[in-house]
Structures are given as C-alpha cells and as structure tokens.
C-alpha positions as CSV (number, residue, x, y, z in Angstrom):
1,M,-18.2,0.2,-26.9
2,S,-17.1,2.4,-24.1
3,L,-19.4,3.7,-21.4
4,N,-20.5,7.3,-21.7
5,I,-20.1,9.0,-18.3
6,P,-22.6,11.8,-18.0
7,K,-21.6,15.1,-16.5
8,N,-22.5,15.7,-12.8
9,T,-22.1,12.0,-12.0
10,S,-19.5,10.2,-10.1
11,I,-17.2,7.2,-10.5
12,L,-16.7,4.9,-7.6
13,I,-13.5,2.9,-6.9
14,S,-14.2,0.1,-4.4
15,R,-11.2,-1.3,-2.4
16,T,-12.0,-2.4,1.1
17,D,-9.0,-4.5,2.1
18,N,-5.5,-3.6,3.4
19,I,-3.4,-0.5,3.2
20,G,-0.9,-1.8,0.7
21,D,-3.6,-2.9,-1.7
22,V,-5.3,0.5,-1.4
23,I,-2.1,2.3,-2.0
24,L,-1.6,0.3,-5.2
25,T,-5.1,1.2,-6.3
26,I,-4.7,4.9,-6.0
27,P,-3.2,5.3,-9.5
28,L,-6.7,4.4,-10.8
29,S,-8.1,7.6,-9.3
30,Y,-5.4,9.7,-11.1
31,A,-6.1,8.1,-14.4
32,L,-9.9,8.5,-14.0
33,K,-9.6,12.1,-12.9
34,K,-7.4,12.8,-16.0
35,Q,-9.9,11.1,-18.3
36,F,-13.0,12.5,-16.6
37,P,-12.1,15.9,-15.1
38,N,-15.7,16.9,-14.8
39,N,-16.7,13.9,-12.7
40,K,-16.2,13.2,-9.1
41,I,-13.9,10.3,-8.1
42,I,-15.2,8.5,-5.0
43,F,-13.4,5.8,-3.1
44,L,-15.2,3.1,-1.1
45,A,-12.7,2.0,1.6
46,T,-12.7,1.3,5.3
47,S,-12.2,3.6,8.2
48,Y,-8.8,2.0,8.6
49,T,-7.4,3.1,5.3
50,S,-9.5,6.3,4.7
51,P,-7.1,8.5,6.7
52,I,-4.5,8.0,3.9
53,L,-6.9,8.5,1.0
54,Q,-8.0,11.9,2.3
55,Y,-4.6,13.2,1.3
56,I,-4.8,12.1,-2.3
57,A,-5.6,15.0,-4.7
58,S,-7.3,12.8,-7.3
59,I,-9.9,11.5,-4.8
60,D,-12.9,13.8,-4.2
61,E,-14.9,11.8,-1.7
62,I,-14.4,8.8,0.6
63,I,-17.1,6.5,1.8
64,E,-16.2,4.3,4.8
65,Y,-17.9,0.9,4.2
66,D,-17.7,-0.4,7.7
67,K,-19.5,2.7,9.0
68,I,-22.5,2.3,6.7
69,Q,-22.8,-1.5,6.2
70,N,-25.2,-1.9,9.1
71,L,-27.6,0.9,7.9
72,S,-30.9,-0.1,6.4
73,L,-31.1,-0.5,2.7
74,D,-33.2,2.6,2.5
75,Q,-30.6,4.6,4.4
76,Q,-27.8,3.3,2.2
77,Q,-29.7,4.1,-1.0
78,S,-30.5,7.5,0.3
79,L,-26.8,8.2,1.1
80,F,-25.5,6.9,-2.2
81,S,-28.1,8.7,-4.3
82,S,-26.6,11.9,-3.2
83,Y,-23.3,11.0,-4.8
84,H,-25.0,10.3,-8.2
85,I,-22.7,7.3,-8.9
86,H,-22.8,6.2,-12.5
87,T,-20.1,3.5,-12.5
88,A,-18.5,1.4,-9.8
89,I,-15.1,-0.3,-10.3
90,I,-14.8,-3.3,-8.0
91,T,-11.1,-3.8,-7.7
92,F,-11.3,-6.2,-4.7
93,P,-14.4,-8.3,-5.4
94,T,-16.2,-10.1,-2.7
95,L,-19.7,-11.5,-2.7
96,E,-20.7,-9.0,0.0
97,I,-19.4,-5.9,-1.8
98,T,-20.6,-6.9,-5.2
99,Q,-24.1,-7.7,-3.9
100,F,-24.0,-4.4,-1.9
101,L,-23.4,-2.3,-5.0
102,Y,-26.0,-4.2,-6.9
103,R,-28.7,-3.5,-4.3
104,L,-27.8,0.2,-4.4
105,K,-28.8,0.1,-8.1
106,I,-25.6,1.7,-9.3
107,P,-26.1,1.6,-13.1
108,F,-22.8,0.1,-14.1
109,R,-20.7,-2.2,-12.0
110,I,-17.3,-3.3,-13.4
111,C,-15.8,-6.5,-12.1
112,T,-13.5,-9.3,-13.1
113,S,-15.3,-12.2,-14.7
114,H,-13.3,-14.7,-12.5
115,R,-15.8,-14.6,-9.6
116,W,-19.1,-16.5,-9.9
117,Y,-21.1,-13.8,-8.1
118,A,-19.9,-11.2,-10.6
119,W,-22.1,-12.8,-13.2
120,L,-25.1,-12.2,-10.9
121,Y,-24.4,-8.8,-9.5
122,A,-22.0,-7.0,-11.9
123,N,-23.0,-6.0,-15.4
124,K,-19.6,-5.1,-17.0
125,L,-17.3,-8.0,-16.8
126,V,-13.6,-7.9,-17.7
127,F,-11.8,-11.1,-18.6
128,F,-8.4,-11.4,-17.1
129,S,-6.6,-13.5,-14.5
130,R,-4.5,-12.0,-11.7
131,K,-3.2,-15.3,-10.5
132,N,-1.4,-16.2,-13.7
133,S,-0.4,-12.7,-14.9
134,N,3.1,-11.3,-15.1
135,L,1.8,-7.8,-14.5
136,H,2.2,-5.9,-11.2
137,E,-0.8,-5.6,-9.0
138,A,-1.2,-1.9,-9.7
139,Q,-1.1,-2.6,-13.4
140,L,-3.7,-5.3,-13.2
141,N,-6.1,-2.8,-11.6
142,F,-6.0,-0.9,-14.9
143,K,-7.6,-3.9,-16.7
144,L,-10.8,-2.9,-15.1
145,L,-10.9,0.4,-16.8
146,K,-11.4,-1.1,-20.3
147,P,-15.2,-0.5,-20.2
148,L,-14.5,3.2,-19.7
149,G,-12.3,3.3,-22.8
150,I,-9.0,3.3,-20.9
151,T,-7.0,0.4,-22.4
152,K,-3.4,1.4,-22.0
153,I,-1.6,-0.3,-19.1
154,P,0.9,2.1,-17.6
155,T,4.5,1.2,-17.0
156,L,5.9,1.1,-13.5
157,N,7.7,4.4,-14.1
158,Q,4.4,5.9,-15.3
159,L,2.6,4.6,-12.1
160,Q,5.2,6.5,-10.0
161,E,3.8,9.8,-11.3
162,M,0.2,8.9,-10.4
163,Y,0.5,9.7,-6.7
164,S,-0.5,13.3,-6.1
165,W,-0.5,14.1,-2.3
166,K,-2.1,17.1,-0.7
167,N,-1.8,18.8,2.7
168,I,-0.1,16.0,4.6
169,P,0.2,17.3,8.1
170,S,3.5,17.5,10.0
171,P,3.9,14.9,12.8
172,P,2.5,15.9,16.1
173,T,4.7,17.4,18.7
174,H,5.0,14.2,20.8
175,L,6.7,12.6,17.7
176,T,8.8,15.5,16.4
177,N,10.3,16.0,19.9
178,Q,11.8,12.6,19.6
179,L,13.3,13.0,16.2
180,D,16.9,13.9,15.8
181,K,17.1,16.5,13.0
182,K,20.9,16.0,12.7
183,K,20.7,12.3,11.9
184,F,19.6,10.2,9.0
185,K,16.2,8.9,10.1
186,L,15.6,5.3,9.1
187,I,12.2,3.6,9.8
188,I,12.3,-0.1,10.3
189,H,9.0,-2.0,10.2
190,P,9.9,-5.5,11.2
191,K,6.5,-7.2,11.3
192,S,3.6,-7.5,8.8
193,K,0.5,-8.6,10.8
194,G,0.8,-11.9,9.0
195,S,0.1,-10.4,5.6
196,A,3.5,-11.1,4.2
197,R,6.6,-13.3,4.5
198,E,8.9,-11.7,7.0
199,W,12.7,-11.2,7.0
200,G,13.2,-12.3,10.6
201,I,14.1,-10.3,13.8
202,E,17.8,-11.5,13.6
203,N,18.3,-9.9,10.2
204,F,16.9,-6.6,11.5
205,I,19.1,-6.7,14.6
206,Q,22.2,-7.3,12.4
207,L,21.2,-4.4,10.2
208,I,20.8,-2.1,13.1
209,K,24.1,-3.1,14.7
210,N,25.9,-2.3,11.5
211,L,24.6,1.3,11.4
212,D,26.5,4.0,13.2
213,P,24.2,5.4,16.0
214,S,26.0,8.8,15.8
215,K,24.8,9.2,12.2
216,F,21.5,7.2,12.1
217,Q,18.4,7.4,14.1
218,I,16.6,4.1,13.9
219,I,12.8,4.3,14.4
220,I,10.9,1.1,14.9
221,T,7.2,1.1,14.0
222,G,4.4,-1.5,14.1
223,T,1.1,-2.3,15.7
224,K,0.5,-2.7,19.4
225,N,-0.2,-6.4,19.0
226,E,3.3,-6.9,17.4
227,A,5.2,-5.4,20.4
228,P,5.7,-8.7,22.3
229,Y,7.4,-10.2,19.2
230,L,10.0,-7.3,19.1
231,D,11.4,-7.7,22.7
232,K,14.6,-9.3,21.5
233,L,15.2,-6.4,19.1
234,F,14.8,-3.8,21.8
235,N,16.9,-5.7,24.2
236,E,19.8,-6.0,21.8
237,C,19.4,-2.6,20.2
238,P,18.7,-0.2,23.1
239,D,19.4,2.9,21.1
240,V,16.5,2.7,18.7
241,L,13.4,4.8,19.0
242,N,10.4,2.6,19.9
243,L,7.2,3.9,18.3
244,V,5.5,0.5,18.1
245,G,1.8,0.9,18.7
246,Q,2.2,4.6,19.3
247,T,1.0,6.1,16.0
248,S,-2.3,6.4,14.3
249,I,-2.4,5.9,10.5
250,T,-2.3,9.6,9.9
251,E,0.6,10.0,12.3
252,L,2.4,7.1,10.6
253,L,1.9,8.8,7.2
254,S,3.3,12.1,8.5
255,L,6.2,10.3,10.2
256,I,7.2,8.5,7.0
257,K,7.0,11.8,5.1
258,T,9.4,13.4,7.6
259,C,11.9,10.6,7.7
260,D,14.5,9.6,5.1
261,A,14.1,5.9,4.4
262,L,12.2,2.8,5.4
263,V,12.9,-1.0,5.4
264,A,10.1,-3.5,5.6
265,A,8.6,-6.6,4.0
266,S,5.6,-6.4,1.7
267,T,3.5,-4.3,4.0
268,G,1.3,-1.2,3.7
269,T,3.9,0.8,5.5
270,L,6.4,0.0,2.7
271,H,4.0,1.0,0.0
272,I,3.2,4.3,1.7
273,A,6.9,5.2,1.9
274,A,7.4,4.3,-1.8
275,A,4.4,6.4,-2.9
276,L,5.8,9.3,-0.9
277,G,9.0,9.1,-2.9
278,K,11.1,7.9,0.0
279,L,13.9,5.4,-0.2
280,A,11.7,2.3,0.4
281,I,13.6,-0.9,0.6
282,G,11.2,-3.9,0.3
283,L,12.1,-7.5,1.3
284,F,10.3,-10.2,-0.8
285,P,10.1,-13.9,-1.1
286,S,10.6,-15.6,-4.5
287,I,7.3,-17.5,-4.7
288,R,4.5,-16.3,-6.9
289,P,2.1,-14.6,-6.4
290,M,3.8,-13.0,-3.4
291,D,7.0,-12.0,-5.3
292,A,8.3,-8.6,-6.1
293,K,7.2,-8.8,-9.7
294,R,3.6,-8.7,-8.4
295,W,3.9,-6.6,-5.3
296,A,7.1,-4.5,-5.5
297,P,6.8,-1.0,-4.0
298,I,6.1,1.7,-6.6
299,G,8.1,5.0,-6.3
300,K,11.0,6.9,-7.7
301,N,13.3,5.6,-4.9
302,A,11.7,2.2,-4.2
303,I,13.8,-0.9,-4.3
304,A,12.8,-4.6,-4.0
305,L,15.2,-7.1,-2.7
306,Y,14.7,-10.8,-3.3
307,Q,16.6,-14.0,-4.0
308,N,16.4,-15.2,-7.6
309,K,15.6,-18.8,-6.7
310,N,12.8,-21.3,-6.1
311,C,11.7,-21.7,-2.5
312,N,9.3,-24.5,-1.7
313,L,9.3,-23.6,2.0
314,C,7.5,-20.3,1.1
315,K,4.2,-22.1,0.5
316,H,4.3,-24.9,3.1
317,Q,6.3,-23.3,5.9
318,P,5.8,-19.5,5.7
319,E,7.4,-18.9,9.1
320,N,10.6,-20.5,7.7
321,C,10.7,-18.8,4.4
322,Q,14.4,-19.2,3.6
323,C,14.4,-17.2,0.3
324,I,13.5,-14.0,2.1
325,Q,15.5,-14.7,5.3
326,S,18.6,-15.3,3.3
327,I,18.7,-11.8,2.0
328,S,21.7,-10.3,3.6
329,P,21.6,-7.2,5.8
330,Y,24.6,-6.1,4.0
331,Q,22.6,-5.8,0.8
332,V,20.4,-3.3,2.6
333,L,23.5,-1.5,4.0
334,D,24.9,-1.2,0.5
335,I,21.7,0.4,-0.8
336,L,21.8,2.9,2.0
337,A,25.4,3.7,1.2
338,K,24.7,4.1,-2.5
339,H,21.6,6.3,-2.2
340,Y,22.4,8.3,0.8
341,P,26.2,8.5,1.2
342,L,27.4,10.1,4.3
343,K,30.6,12.3,4.6
344,N,32.8,9.3,4.7
345,N,30.8,7.5,2.0
346,S,30.0,4.7,4.2
347,V,27.1,3.6,6.5
348,Y,29.2,1.1,8.3
349,E,30.6,1.6,11.8
C-alpha cells in the first residue's frame, strides 16, 4: 500500500556524497514534484554540492548536512520540525545519515534493504541490488519511490527531460573576459580527484594538438590540488586557457553553460555538462560497476566512449587502466566533427 503524503508536508531526498551522484539523483525531485505538486521537495546535501541544487526548479529547499551535523539534537529537531518532513528517501545510505534521520523522528524513512542498519533505523525498505543490476544509477534511484506509489522506471531518454534549471547566472567578468566569443569553446577536465578511471594526460595532449587553435578555445578545468599533475599538458599545449583551481562550483556551472562542449572521465563536471544539454563526451572503463551502462552522462547531447572488452587491470591497477586509456583521441575528434561541424566540416588542423 502506498504512503499517503498529507498536504503541507515535505518530502526529503538525502544524497550527501559527490557532485556526479547528486546530479544523477536530481530526476527524483522532478518526478516527486510532478506526483506531489502541493508538497515541498527538500534536498539534504552538502555545502559542496548545494550551489548546483539551488538552480534546480523542482527543489524547493536545501539543507546542508555538514553545517548542521554538529548541532545538538534539540537544535536539529527544532530545525527539521519547521520543514514538516513526512518522508525521507535515503538514496545514499550510510549508518550516520540513516541514524540521523531516525533520531529526528521523521515518520517514514525509505532505504534499500541491503544495509544492516536500514533494518534498525529505516521503516520502509525496498529490496533491490545496485551492484548486480543492469540499470543506470539514475534509474536505480527510482526503485526507492515504490513506497510512494511511483513504480515506473524512466528510460534514459525520459530522464533527460527531468532536469529543469532556473536562473543560472552568467560567468563573472574575470571569466567572460578570457573567453573568445568567435571560437568553439571546449572544456577539458583531465582529472577526477581519484573518483574515476582516467584517460591519461598523453591522450588529452594529443587531442588538443589535433584541434585548430584558430577555431577552438580549449579551457582546462580542475581543482587546485590537481594543478601539479597537469604541468606536462600546459608545457606542451601553451595556447590553452588554464582555469584549474580558479572557479567556484557556481562559477564552474555558469562556465559550462556558456561553453559548447566538454570532455572528461566519469566526473561530476561531466554530469553537469550533460544535464545542461551540452555536448558531453564521457570516457569510461569497461569494468562493472564503473562502466558507462551504470554511469553514462544523461543528456540530449551526451555521449559515452568505452572499449567493448574485458579489462582485468581496471580492478587491480586502476592507474594503468588500459581499456579507458586505449580510447583514441581521434574518436573524440570524430564526435566533435559530427556534432559541431565547422565551415570546412573538419576539426582537424
């Protein structure tokens, strides 16, 4: 029997991990807002990912977990009582989060049954396995909506329509002044903070060297800590625009919205670009559960590149992941030529 959500109450989506995971959870808010238009949709996230969520039309409120986790229980309960949360959907279950929502006395707490602590601290368990499923991560999230009467798993094409952005600002002047309006603006995000298998700096260098600098502006993004690993790229490709460590999350979002395409491994930056409808070219290993079938970017112009072969090195030697590193830069070039042909119908020098 489906839960009855009373009017003037809220539904909480909890996802307190990385940007890419959060981006792939956003469609839940769209589906819930459509099913329960008179209820608020609240997202429990971190202060790191909340700057993106504030521009999603289907999310009414955001609670930043890291800013409230050290409050007293009385203070936390007082805060949450003002939101009148009826049901919490725990998409990324941890013992800490599940126990936290239990202590707040949220009436209904939905969680996968595949965590021992869910049996103690959640009261609506859904039986499914992410590890052995052939569904995409964004589709798997929808399994958790079953107690709310939403049983249909959307197709990947339907998921594309579930990103409704609002009021994304333009990039600040210090960024726009560096962008060339006459050129095709391609963002390259070479690193992943260790969260994904990587394509390798040599492949990115070869890609950049095969793009005509008179037609392409290449923009390199990443975190400040990744800068030392990119010295070789900047030495061999001096014409690129180096924005590594120079953008906030909001600025990165606005930059991606302004540019034409992005190339990256399975990172949050890739998923942002895809959700914005940009040409987002993702580079993936073949091993499950890190493969494109599970984590491909979702968007009308999103493309996942991978080698259709087994790769034992993926698991045991992640830094030497041959299946992703053997993806040819010319495969990326061909996609650029196909989707954004220039006057001479070629992106090659």
